[in-house]
RODO-693218 format. One record per residue (C-alpha): z, x, y; residue number from 1. Coordinates in steps of 0.001 Angstrom, whole numbers, m for minus. Each point is the difference from the previous one (the first is absolute). Example, Ala and Ser with C-alpha at 12.3 -4.5 7.8 and 13.67 -1.06 7.14 Angstrom:
RODO-693218
<atom c3="7800" c1="12300" c2="m4500" seq="1"/>
<atom c3="m660" c1="1370" c2="3440" seq="2"/>
end
This chain:
RODO-693218
<atom c3="m35729" c1="m24757" c2="m10003" seq="1"/>
<atom c3="1849" c1="m2873" c2="m1647" seq="2"/>
<atom c3="m604" c1="m612" c2="m3670" seq="3"/>
<atom c3="2013" c1="m2500" c2="m1957" seq="4"/>
<atom c3="843" c1="m24" c2="m3687" seq="5"/>
<atom c3="m2126" c1="m2647" c2="m1683" seq="6"/>
<atom c3="312" c1="m2041" c2="m3167" seq="7"/>
<atom c3="m2784" c1="m2025" c2="m1560" seq="8"/>
<atom c3="200" c1="m3667" c2="925" seq="9"/>
<atom c3="m1026" c1="m1841" c2="m3156" seq="10"/>
<atom c3="494" c1="m3399" c2="1604" seq="11"/>
<atom c3="m3395" c1="38" c2="1726" seq="12"/>
<atom c3="m1866" c1="288" c2="m3298" seq="13"/>
<atom c3="2301" c1="m2577" c2="m1583" seq="14"/>
<atom c3="m1052" c1="m2550" c2="2592" seq="15"/>
<atom c3="m3671" c1="868" c2="m366" seq="16"/>
<atom c3="m264" c1="114" c2="m3800" seq="17"/>
<atom c3="2831" c1="m2152" c2="m1227" seq="18"/>
<atom c3="2722" c1="898" c2="m2461" seq="19"/>
<atom c3="m2048" c1="1354" c2="m2912" seq="20"/>
<atom c3="2411" c1="2046" c2="m2153" seq="21"/>
<atom c3="m2460" c1="2848" c2="m579" seq="22"/>
<atom c3="m647" c1="299" c2="3744" seq="23"/>
<atom c3="3752" c1="m78" c2="601" seq="24"/>
<atom c3="490" c1="2989" c2="m2312" seq="25"/>
<atom c3="m2715" c1="1924" c2="1850" seq="26"/>
<atom c3="1668" c1="m841" c2="3306" seq="27"/>
<atom c3="3396" c1="1128" c2="m1267" seq="28"/>
<atom c3="m1532" c1="3257" c2="m1227" seq="29"/>
<atom c3="m1657" c1="663" c2="3379" seq="30"/>
<atom c3="3223" c1="m847" c2="1806" seq="31"/>
<atom c3="1959" c1="2373" c2="m2263" seq="32"/>
<atom c3="m2467" c1="2847" c2="690" seq="33"/>
<atom c3="94" c1="m507" c2="3765" seq="34"/>
<atom c3="3786" c1="m122" c2="85" seq="35"/>
<atom c3="201" c1="3242" c2="m1960" seq="36"/>
<atom c3="m2436" c1="1621" c2="2422" seq="37"/>
<atom c3="1451" c1="m1138" c2="3308" seq="38"/>
<atom c3="3668" c1="m645" c2="m728" seq="39"/>
<atom c3="623" c1="2868" c2="m2387" seq="40"/>
<atom c3="1496" c1="m2239" c2="m2687" seq="41"/>
<atom c3="m906" c1="m2722" c2="m2402" seq="42"/>
<atom c3="608" c1="m3607" c2="1041" seq="43"/>
<atom c3="163" c1="m2700" c2="m2704" seq="44"/>
<atom c3="m2950" c1="m2463" c2="164" seq="45"/>
<atom c3="2416" c1="m2895" c2="541" seq="46"/>
<atom c3="1564" c1="1582" c2="3105" seq="47"/>
<atom c3="m841" c1="m2076" c2="3113" seq="48"/>
<atom c3="m1924" c1="1890" c2="2685" seq="49"/>
<atom c3="2676" c1="m768" c2="2602" seq="50"/>
<atom c3="2705" c1="1675" c2="m2152" seq="51"/>
<atom c3="m1758" c1="3380" c2="m314" seq="52"/>
<atom c3="2019" c1="2600" c2="1902" seq="53"/>
<atom c3="m2069" c1="2354" c2="2145" seq="54"/>
<atom c3="723" c1="3696" c2="m526" seq="55"/>
<atom c3="2183" c1="1545" c2="2667" seq="56"/>
<atom c3="m1132" c1="2709" c2="2407" seq="57"/>
<atom c3="2033" c1="2577" c2="m1936" seq="58"/>
<atom c3="m1495" c1="m1121" c2="m3315" seq="59"/>
<atom c3="m3530" c1="377" c2="1387" seq="60"/>
<atom c3="892" c1="3451" c2="1339" seq="61"/>
<atom c3="1436" c1="1108" c2="m3339" seq="62"/>
<atom c3="m3088" c1="m1272" c2="m1820" seq="63"/>
<atom c3="m2271" c1="1891" c2="2403" seq="64"/>
<atom c3="1843" c1="3283" c2="m487" seq="65"/>
<atom c3="33" c1="m461" c2="m3768" seq="66"/>
<atom c3="m3745" c1="m646" c2="8" seq="67"/>
<atom c3="m824" c1="3023" c2="2181" seq="68"/>
<atom c3="2636" c1="2486" c2="m1206" seq="69"/>
<atom c3="798" c1="m791" c2="m3599" seq="70"/>
<atom c3="m3115" c1="m1511" c2="m1477" seq="71"/>
<atom c3="m3254" c1="1881" c2="m296" seq="72"/>
<atom c3="m1654" c1="m1207" c2="3209" seq="73"/>
<atom c3="m3183" c1="1759" c2="1121" seq="74"/>
<atom c3="1434" c1="3201" c2="1470" seq="75"/>
<atom c3="m2802" c1="483" c2="2537" seq="76"/>
<atom c3="7" c1="m3581" c2="1288" seq="77"/>
<atom c3="721" c1="m130" c2="3749" seq="78"/>
<atom c3="3038" c1="m2147" c2="747" seq="79"/>
<atom c3="709" c1="856" c2="3647" seq="80"/>
<atom c3="m2132" c1="1143" c2="2919" seq="81"/>
<atom c3="1736" c1="324" c2="3368" seq="82"/>
<atom c3="m2307" c1="1602" c2="2570" seq="83"/>
<atom c3="m1483" c1="2388" c2="m2528" seq="84"/>
<atom c3="3225" c1="796" c2="m1854" seq="85"/>
<atom c3="m1013" c1="m1114" c2="m3480" seq="86"/>
<atom c3="2323" c1="m432" c2="m2989" seq="87"/>
<atom c3="m1062" c1="m653" c2="m3579" seq="88"/>
<atom c3="1838" c1="m1332" c2="m3042" seq="89"/>
<atom c3="683" c1="3614" c2="m916" seq="90"/>
<atom c3="1765" c1="557" c2="3356" seq="91"/>
<atom c3="2075" c1="m3149" c2="m470" seq="92"/>
<atom c3="1102" c1="1124" c2="m3465" seq="93"/>
<atom c3="813" c1="3472" c2="1336" seq="94"/>
<atom c3="2260" c1="m1199" c2="2853" seq="95"/>
<atom c3="1302" c1="m3494" c2="m923" seq="96"/>
<atom c3="933" c1="447" c2="m3668" seq="97"/>
<atom c3="3691" c1="276" c2="m929" seq="98"/>
<atom c3="1603" c1="3184" c2="1310" seq="99"/>
<atom c3="m2997" c1="1053" c2="2111" seq="100"/>
<atom c3="381" c1="1055" c2="3634" seq="101"/>
<atom c3="m1863" c1="m1946" c2="2702" seq="102"/>
<atom c3="m2872" c1="2018" c2="1465" seq="103"/>
<atom c3="m400" c1="581" c2="3746" seq="104"/>
<atom c3="m3329" c1="m1888" c2="26" seq="105"/>
<atom c3="1658" c1="m3267" c2="m1040" seq="106"/>
<atom c3="2628" c1="394" c2="2704" seq="107"/>
<atom c3="m2832" c1="221" c2="2555" seq="108"/>
<atom c3="m1427" c1="m3290" c2="m1343" seq="109"/>
<atom c3="3333" c1="m1732" c2="464" seq="110"/>
<atom c3="1112" c1="974" c2="3471" seq="111"/>
<atom c3="m683" c1="m1920" c2="3203" seq="112"/>
<atom c3="3283" c1="194" c2="1948" seq="113"/>
<atom c3="1908" c1="2396" c2="2300" seq="114"/>
<atom c3="1857" c1="1939" c2="m2669" seq="115"/>
<atom c3="m290" c1="3514" c2="m1392" seq="116"/>
<atom c3="m104" c1="490" c2="m3794" seq="117"/>
<atom c3="975" c1="3551" c2="m925" seq="118"/>
<atom c3="m964" c1="1884" c2="m3148" seq="119"/>
<atom c3="2029" c1="3161" c2="m504" seq="120"/>
<atom c3="526" c1="1847" c2="m3255" seq="121"/>
<atom c3="m1651" c1="m2845" c2="m1916" seq="122"/>
<atom c3="2443" c1="m2580" c2="1390" seq="123"/>
<atom c3="m906" c1="m2942" c2="2270" seq="124"/>
<atom c3="2317" c1="m1234" c2="2764" seq="125"/>
<atom c3="m550" c1="m2061" c2="3149" seq="126"/>
<atom c3="840" c1="980" c2="3571" seq="127"/>
<atom c3="141" c1="m2865" c2="2500" seq="128"/>
<atom c3="m17" c1="744" c2="3722" seq="129"/>
<atom c3="2012" c1="m2989" c2="1202" seq="130"/>
<atom c3="m627" c1="m311" c2="3746" seq="131"/>
<atom c3="2194" c1="m3111" c2="213" seq="132"/>
<atom c3="3130" c1="1767" c2="m1280" seq="133"/>
<atom c3="m1211" c1="3400" c2="1277" seq="134"/>
<atom c3="476" c1="1851" c2="m3269" seq="135"/>
<atom c3="m1934" c1="1229" c2="m3037" seq="136"/>
<atom c3="908" c1="m1756" c2="m3246" seq="137"/>
<atom c3="m590" c1="1786" c2="m3304" seq="138"/>
<atom c3="m621" c1="m2249" c2="m2983" seq="139"/>
<atom c3="299" c1="1983" c2="m3208" seq="140"/>
<atom c3="135" c1="m1381" c2="m3545" seq="141"/>
<atom c3="1774" c1="3027" c2="m1493" seq="142"/>
<atom c3="3485" c1="m937" c2="m1306" seq="143"/>
<atom c3="1728" c1="2941" c2="1702" seq="144"/>
<atom c3="3437" c1="1004" c2="m1262" seq="145"/>
<atom c3="1271" c1="359" c2="m3578" seq="146"/>
<atom c3="m3224" c1="m1445" c2="m1474" seq="147"/>
<atom c3="m1898" c1="2993" c2="1446" seq="148"/>
<atom c3="2618" c1="2612" c2="m807" seq="149"/>
<atom c3="1767" c1="m298" c2="3354" seq="150"/>
<atom c3="m3120" c1="418" c2="2133" seq="151"/>
<atom c3="316" c1="m1751" c2="3379" seq="152"/>
<atom c3="m2727" c1="m1394" c2="2198" seq="153"/>
<atom c3="780" c1="2623" c2="2644" seq="154"/>
<atom c3="m726" c1="2775" c2="m2518" seq="155"/>
<atom c3="m3511" c1="m1387" c2="m348" seq="156"/>
<atom c3="m868" c1="m1330" c2="3467" seq="157"/>
<atom c3="1973" c1="2488" c2="2098" seq="158"/>
<atom c3="m821" c1="3177" c2="m1871" seq="159"/>
<atom c3="m380" c1="2823" c2="2523" seq="160"/>
<atom c3="m3581" c1="1059" c2="793" seq="161"/>
<atom c3="m1486" c1="2373" c2="2595" seq="162"/>
<atom c3="m2327" c1="m1323" c2="2698" seq="163"/>
<atom c3="m2888" c1="1861" c2="1628" seq="164"/>
<atom c3="2384" c1="1551" c2="2558" seq="165"/>
<atom c3="2272" c1="1412" c2="m2693" seq="166"/>
<atom c3="2794" c1="m2490" c2="618" seq="167"/>
<atom c3="1794" c1="m1641" c2="m2931" seq="168"/>
<atom c3="13" c1="m3794" c2="m62" seq="169"/>
<atom c3="756" c1="m2748" c2="m2527" seq="170"/>
<atom c3="m3246" c1="m978" c2="m1728" seq="171"/>
<atom c3="258" c1="m3629" c2="1165" seq="172"/>
<atom c3="496" c1="1097" c2="3621" seq="173"/>
<atom c3="m2941" c1="2407" c2="m142" seq="174"/>
<atom c3="m2355" c1="m2622" c2="m1432" seq="175"/>
<atom c3="1000" c1="m2648" c2="2593" seq="176"/>
<atom c3="m361" c1="2506" c2="2865" seq="177"/>
<atom c3="m3503" c1="856" c2="m1162" seq="178"/>
<atom c3="m951" c1="m3653" c2="m308" seq="179"/>
<atom c3="1437" c1="m803" c2="3425" seq="180"/>
<atom c3="m1954" c1="2824" c2="1661" seq="181"/>
<atom c3="m3208" c1="m871" c2="m1846" seq="182"/>
<atom c3="146" c1="m3635" c2="1130" seq="183"/>
<atom c3="714" c1="921" c2="3614" seq="184"/>
<atom c3="m2977" c1="2408" c2="9" seq="185"/>
<atom c3="m2345" c1="m2419" c2="m1744" seq="186"/>
<atom c3="1062" c1="m3039" c2="2062" seq="187"/>
<atom c3="1678" c1="1225" c2="3222" seq="188"/>
<atom c3="m320" c1="m3407" c2="1682" seq="189"/>
<atom c3="1174" c1="m2068" c2="m2967" seq="190"/>
<atom c3="3160" c1="m2094" c2="31" seq="191"/>
<atom c3="1479" c1="1926" c2="m2927" seq="192"/>
<atom c3="3316" c1="1417" c2="1256" seq="193"/>
<atom c3="1009" c1="3607" c2="m601" seq="194"/>
<atom c3="2203" c1="48" c2="m3079" seq="195"/>
<atom c3="582" c1="3725" c2="m526" seq="196"/>
<atom c3="3702" c1="m395" c2="824" seq="197"/>
<atom c3="599" c1="m3171" c2="m2021" seq="198"/>
<atom c3="2828" c1="172" c2="m2531" seq="199"/>
<atom c3="m1283" c1="340" c2="m3575" seq="200"/>
<atom c3="2067" c1="m1614" c2="m2736" seq="201"/>
<atom c3="m290" c1="m1564" c2="m3449" seq="202"/>
<atom c3="m419" c1="m3779" c2="170" seq="203"/>
<atom c3="3089" c1="m1819" c2="m1310" seq="204"/>
<atom c3="m104" c1="m1761" c2="m3384" seq="205"/>
<atom c3="m3507" c1="1236" c2="m772" seq="206"/>
<atom c3="m1098" c1="m1189" c2="m3490" seq="207"/>
<atom c3="m310" c1="2908" c2="m2427" seq="208"/>
<atom c3="m1970" c1="652" c2="m3196" seq="209"/>
<atom c3="1239" c1="1174" c2="m3379" seq="210"/>
<atom c3="283" c1="3802" c2="m192" seq="211"/>
<atom c3="m3185" c1="1573" c2="m1333" seq="212"/>
<atom c3="m2017" c1="m3238" c2="86" seq="213"/>
<atom c3="m2633" c1="1383" c2="2416" seq="214"/>
<atom c3="m14" c1="m3377" c2="1778" seq="215"/>
<atom c3="573" c1="1453" c2="3501" seq="216"/>
<atom c3="m3533" c1="m737" c2="1278" seq="217"/>
<atom c3="180" c1="m3605" c2="m1191" seq="218"/>
<atom c3="3393" c1="m466" c2="1664" seq="219"/>
<atom c3="m1440" c1="1332" c2="3279" seq="220"/>
<atom c3="m2733" c1="m2652" c2="m20" seq="221"/>
<atom c3="2668" c1="m2679" c2="m449" seq="222"/>
<atom c3="2056" c1="1512" c2="2851" seq="223"/>
<atom c3="m3073" c1="m307" c2="2237" seq="224"/>
<atom c3="m333" c1="m3674" c2="m841" seq="225"/>
<atom c3="3648" c1="m996" c2="347" seq="226"/>
<atom c3="1599" c1="2358" c2="2543" seq="227"/>
<atom c3="1961" c1="m1817" c2="2718" seq="228"/>
<atom c3="m56" c1="1800" c2="3377" seq="229"/>
<atom c3="3167" c1="m1717" c2="1149" seq="230"/>
<atom c3="2383" c1="1725" c2="m2425" seq="231"/>
<atom c3="m2193" c1="2234" c2="m2221" seq="232"/>
<atom c3="689" c1="m2243" c2="m2988" seq="233"/>
<atom c3="m2479" c1="m913" c2="m2729" seq="234"/>
<atom c3="m360" c1="m3779" c2="m247" seq="235"/>
<atom c3="m849" c1="85" c2="m3706" seq="236"/>
<atom c3="2098" c1="900" c2="m3021" seq="237"/>
<atom c3="m1755" c1="2887" c2="m1789" seq="238"/>
<atom c3="1139" c1="217" c2="m3606" seq="239"/>
<atom c3="m282" c1="3610" c2="m1254" seq="240"/>
<atom c3="m497" c1="m1317" c2="m3538" seq="241"/>
<atom c3="m3193" c1="m1851" c2="983" seq="242"/>
<atom c3="m2286" c1="3030" c2="183" seq="243"/>
<atom c3="m2867" c1="m1815" c2="m1764" seq="244"/>
<atom c3="197" c1="m2873" c2="2479" seq="245"/>
<atom c3="57" c1="2285" c2="3088" seq="246"/>
<atom c3="m3045" c1="1925" c2="m1246" seq="247"/>
<atom c3="m1836" c1="m3180" c2="m995" seq="248"/>
<atom c3="591" c1="m1818" c2="3301" seq="249"/>
<atom c3="m1327" c1="2935" c2="2050" seq="250"/>
<atom c3="m3042" c1="346" c2="m2251" seq="251"/>
<atom c3="m673" c1="m3755" c2="301" seq="252"/>
<atom c3="411" c1="128" c2="3803" seq="253"/>
<atom c3="m2482" c1="2858" c2="385" seq="254"/>
<atom c3="m2510" c1="m1270" c2="m2552" seq="255"/>
<atom c3="m399" c1="m3411" c2="1630" seq="256"/>
<atom c3="550" c1="1024" c2="3632" seq="257"/>
<atom c3="m2601" c1="m1515" c2="2323" seq="258"/>
<atom c3="m1047" c1="3486" c2="1193" seq="259"/>
<atom c3="m904" c1="1150" c2="m3503" seq="260"/>
<atom c3="m3784" c1="367" c2="193" seq="261"/>
<atom c3="m283" c1="m200" c2="m3788" seq="262"/>
<atom c3="785" c1="m3729" c2="131" seq="263"/>
<atom c3="m946" c1="m2198" c2="m1677" seq="264"/>
<atom c3="842" c1="1867" c2="m3183" seq="265"/>
<atom c3="m1388" c1="m833" c2="m3455" seq="266"/>
<atom c3="1345" c1="m3283" c2="m1433" seq="267"/>
<atom c3="2254" c1="1713" c2="m2559" seq="268"/>
<atom c3="1964" c1="1549" c2="2895" seq="269"/>
<atom c3="m515" c1="m2655" c2="2706" seq="270"/>
<atom c3="1619" c1="m2652" c2="m2217" seq="271"/>
<atom c3="3317" c1="1859" c2="400" seq="272"/>
<atom c3="157" c1="m624" c2="3764" seq="273"/>
<atom c3="2918" c1="m2303" c2="701" seq="274"/>
<atom c3="m784" c1="m3078" c2="2071" seq="275"/>
<atom c3="2722" c1="851" c2="2553" seq="276"/>
<atom c3="m1120" c1="3600" c2="472" seq="277"/>
<atom c3="m1280" c1="m565" c2="3562" seq="278"/>
<atom c3="3411" c1="m1342" c2="1033" seq="279"/>
<atom c3="1805" c1="3241" c2="m868" seq="280"/>
<atom c3="1470" c1="1883" c2="2995" seq="281"/>
<atom c3="m2405" c1="2344" c2="1783" seq="282"/>
<atom c3="752" c1="3074" c2="2048" seq="283"/>
<atom c3="m352" c1="798" c2="3675" seq="284"/>
<atom c3="m1839" c1="3025" c2="1376" seq="285"/>
<atom c3="1653" c1="3125" c2="m1393" seq="286"/>
<atom c3="m22" c1="3771" c2="428" seq="287"/>
<atom c3="m804" c1="1797" c2="m3222" seq="288"/>
<atom c3="1041" c1="3604" c2="270" seq="289"/>
<atom c3="1199" c1="1295" c2="m3383" seq="290"/>
<atom c3="1220" c1="3543" c2="m437" seq="291"/>
<atom c3="m882" c1="1835" c2="m3199" seq="292"/>
<atom c3="1506" c1="3322" c2="m932" seq="293"/>
end
């Protein structure tokens, strides 16, 4: 749904009623109120309509998160409904506020492409089975190394675990083997190649979050949007210091997604939908198979 920011056009009344000074003051007052409501700031009465700057997508997203997370919105108001998975203002505040971890339900809302988000030990990462390069890319936002006390990505993803036959395997290898077998059983005639023997490695130059920021789930959703199959790069600069923006943009994307059955939302929320929202990148069909332990 496309909704554009609007400002009161006082020129129509000026033509109809003339230039009466009292009417002009009323028009300026109405224009001021509308600009506060839709643009999020005050615009002087003498500012020409053509010179009013529309709020950016990020500004709309930040305003939406502030309204739902910080202000006292109705906690039981339904904001999202995707095939029966319902989220209220309380849920948004619980999982999108600063420092909060993204819940598994919101990851399900977001995914529509052939990628595998993993949740292990409270940490989100993304496994990509790349059939073009015949490998499995791991995209992980943890800043491994000195920032994490010398912890390496192999310590986390290749920790030794025991399979059902009693054999020890790296965790990443075990999880990909299970996924490979499950897909072959569920769809034996599909065109999905067997990837149990693909090399598993950390994607190069993967953008990372600030230590302890709990932004891993939000980084994974950005990886899904901007992953490049050709070289496993991320075609967007992710600033670790922009936690509020990452959380706000995902919340805005989900809230105004065309599959949200709660749309249209009440005017006080719907007004925060950016006019270019429908042009944001969408995902392809995706496997969602998180692991929780």
